[in-house]
Steps between C-alpha positions, in 0.01 A plus 500: 500500500616852419570733792466857367650649816824304453521625142435859606765473771760403238464847347385722789674546835253380762539804725474761222220748432469373144444145629224624730334703223511211254373249756205709621395595147527143376304365798216745431492403132504132598212547747287675236584247227428202726175659615393515136613143436307363797188703424492387136533119512349465152812663357706203631800717576829351620511649850848368582641664188313824576641507854856447374490727195329781694792504739755503217341731242709805604830326570677719242443836671844506665658536155315828446557857606205581727640677808159537668482121505863467611590357158846611388544318171583645160189413301176695462219375721288392204767238428450311828262249344729355236799530735309298757406252229869450422566425868212254523602322179849459646336355813327241279156660527393583143126529577565728798725702268206563268303656786792731583546604138132552421364687805584861405174693470262238366773382266681665213480417132803513274330787317460697825866443586613623158259795475594626847871430453506301824833354616364147474555202274276540195253220557149456635491491880132428554367278782353198322414236759223566751757473779714770337193720459387455861844593635529798267150613600573460873826693460312807379340538845828541691794733454839467658486855637178453703545140600177412675246736343304346214427726205138551399380379162449864402863588581629198307288591198621863517866394528468254211318754281827698476630213287195469276151364492630152417646473851171605659295265280714201598480592867121539478471157335707346780302686765175357364647150488687493831282700743 
């Protein structure tokens, strides 16, 4: 069985602020995602995978420059998904890696990456499996700057609308399906 905490501790000093931020955020996302999984048995979601991947979805943040989160890396924050995916692939967790790579916004298409000149590999990074979608959806409710306060649906929709109506439409579809 995979122990996400042991994997996190390979990359984050246990007594650091960044470890605490990552752990609290990931726990909140996991709680929300598992709540959805348990309340929607007809979806037949893999709860063990959801629990593990929720904890690991942001493992790449330490490689980014986000001082408010105590991240002192050299990459832009938007890159944390694919950077985390690289870590998880190296750990032998290719399906967990997909969650990390695909959770930015409600996912990013290759076209969006190119049109916005994003510093990302030029490929689709869209959550495909229901488990990926549930984790991505749950992640929208929690930030790493306000660790325990859940965002309202209205705030999430407003934040996503800055990146286009596509992002809001996907979120709304997930909200209908998962709540």
